[in-house]
N, C-alpha and C positions, 0 to 999 in steps of 0.2 A: 829861437830857431835851434840853438844848441841842445836845449832840453828835448825837443822833438826828435832830432837825429839820434841822440843818445839812447832813445827808447826803441830804435830800430825802425822808425818810420821813414820811408823814402822821401826824397826832396819834394816831389810833386804833392804828396799827401801832407807833408809838413806845411807847404804853402797854403793848401786848402784849409788846414786846421787854423793857421794864423788868420786867414781872411774871415773864416767863420767865427772865430773867437772875438775878433774886432767888431764884427757886426753884432754879436750877442752883447758885448759890453755896451755898445751904443744904445741898443734897444733896451737893455735892462736899466741903463742910466736915465732913459726917458720914461720909465715906469711900466715896461712890458711884463707880461706873464708868459712863462714858457709852458706849452702844452705838449706832452710827450706821448707818442703812439708806438706800439709794437704789436700789431695784431697777432702774429704767430708766436711771438716771444714776449708775452706781457711782463715778465720779470725785468726785462731790459727797460721798458718804459718806466716802471716803478723805480728802478735803480737810478736812471737819469734824473728823475724828479727829486729823489732823496739826495742825490749828489749835490744838486744846486741849492736845495732848501736847507740842508744840514751840513754846512762846511766842516771838514775834519780838522781844519787849521784854525787855531784861535785868532780872532781879529779879522777873519775874512767875512764878507757879506753873506747873509742868508738871502737867497734870491727866490722870488715866487715861481714855483714850478709845480705842475700837476700832471699826473698820469691819467690819460683817458683810456678806459677799458670798456669792454662790453661788445654787444653785437652790432650796434649801429654807430660805428665810429664817425662816419661822415656827419650824421645828425648831431652827435655829441660835440664834434668840433665846430659845427656850424653855429650852435647856440653858445659855445664857450669862447671862441676866439674873437677878439676885438682888434680893430685897426691898431697897428703898432706892436702887436703881440708876436710871439715866436712859436713855430711848430717844429718840433724835432721828431723825426720818425726813425725807428730802427727796424728795417724790413728789407726784404729782397725787392729787386726792381719789378717783379711780377705781381706784387701785392696789390690787388684791385682797390682795396679801401684806402691805402696810402696814396696810390696814384690819383684817386678821386679827390682826396683832401689836398694834396699838393697842387692839383690843377685848379682848385677853387681858392687857394690861399691868396693869390694876388687880388681877387675880388674882395676878400676879407681884410686886406691890408696887412697881411702877416709876412714875416720873414721865415723862410723855410730851410731846414737842414735835414738831409737824408743820409743816414748811416747804414751801410750794408756791405755785401760782398758778392763775388761772382759777376754775372752779367750786369752791366751798369744801366741805370735809368737813361732814357733818351735825353739828349742835350736840352738844357733849359727846364728839366722836370722839377728842379728845386733851385733855390738861390745858392745853396752850398751843398755839395755832394762830397761826403767823406767815405771813401770806398777802399775796401781791401780786395785786391785783384787776385782772389783765390776762389776757384769754383767748388772747392770741397764743401759739401753741405753741413759739415760739422763745425764750420767756422763760428757760428753764433754761440757755440758752447765752449770754445777754446780760450776765451778771454780777450780775443782781439777787439771786439766791440767795446768791452769794458775799458780797455786801454784807450781807445779813441775818445770816449766821452769823459774819461778822467783827464786826459790831456786838454780836451775842450774846456772843462771846468778850470783847470790850472791856468791856461792861457787867457781865459776871460778875466780872471783875477789879476793877471799881469797887466792887462790893458787898463784895469781900474787904477793902476798906479800912475797912469798918465792922463789925468782928467781933462787936460786941455785938448786931447784928441777925440774926446767922446761926444762933443757937440757937433752934429752934422751941419755943414753949411747949406746943404739942400737935401731934399728927400731922394732916396735911391729910386731910380726909375725901373719899374718892372712892366711898364705898359707895352702893348703890342702896337703895330703900326697900322694906321688907317689905309686901307687898300685904295681908297678913292682919291685922297688928296695928300698922302704922305705925312699928314699930321698924326700926332699920337692918338691911339685909341686906348680905351681902358677895358679890362676884363670886368664883367659884371655877372652876378648870379641872380636869376629871377626869384623874387620873393612871393609874388602873387600873380595869378593868371592875367593875361592881357585882356583889357576891356576897352572898347572904343578907341583902339589904336594906341593904348598906353599901358604900362605895367610898372609896378614897383620893383626896383632892381637894386641889389646891394653891390656897391663898389668900395674901393679903399677909402673913398671920401664919405661913405655912409649910405643910407637908404635914399634913393633918388627916384623921381618919376621920369620914366624914359619913354619916348615915342617908339612904338614897335611896328609901325605901319609897313616897314620894309621886310619884316621877318615874321609877322603874325601867322598863326597863333603861337604864343609861348606859354610855358608852364613852369611852376615852381621847381627850382633846382637846375633849370636849364642855364647854360652859359652863353653870354652874348658879348660881342665887341661893341662898346659904346663910344660914340664920338659926338661932341656938341649936343648932348641931350637926346641923341637918337641911337637906337640899336641899328648898326649897319650890317651886321651879319651874326649868324649863330656860330657857336664854337662847339664842335663835336668832341666827345671824350677821346676818340682816336686821333684827333689832331695833335694831342700831346705825345703820341707815341713816336 
């Protein structure tokens, strides 16, 4: 905590950094790969990946991290991210590609971190939001984002110094709630079109055959709320706003 405050980060953001770093350390310890996105500022995605892959301090772990770039970031993330991985985005809250990736990440089983400034993303848009409360559009070029992910790297390695804390006693819950019986529902992304009342759907548990009779027809890329092997509702993109 002292390190973060000394760098001029306020108390709320320092708490967010600590929580995100702890989550990263747990995921990396379990074999995660970090996937980095920054559609409008690609050098930030590349910098984050290099920061974690090539530690500047002797003796620190090299951690698997890859920058995803190009036009179809949602498609690239879809085929790259695996359950247990990490998605880090450096982007404004209005970035459509990042919003789409973050919305699908629970279905992919990924932990998400969103770094940005200005207007914040909607509540629940990412597992961890590291935000600079400054509307100045020049913020991405001032070094503020670099400071955030440097601290994220540093604190993640601090967590590695306490290995007993890095084994989760149970999986973190990111599921939504079933509107019909109050049991947990799971976010899923359709992999193949529905046929005969069933479709292949990707959830954090893997690819599943899900009954779609309540929501048919469904198409690839569509988001569903899945409960007990059945799609109980569709999830619109704007539901995350």
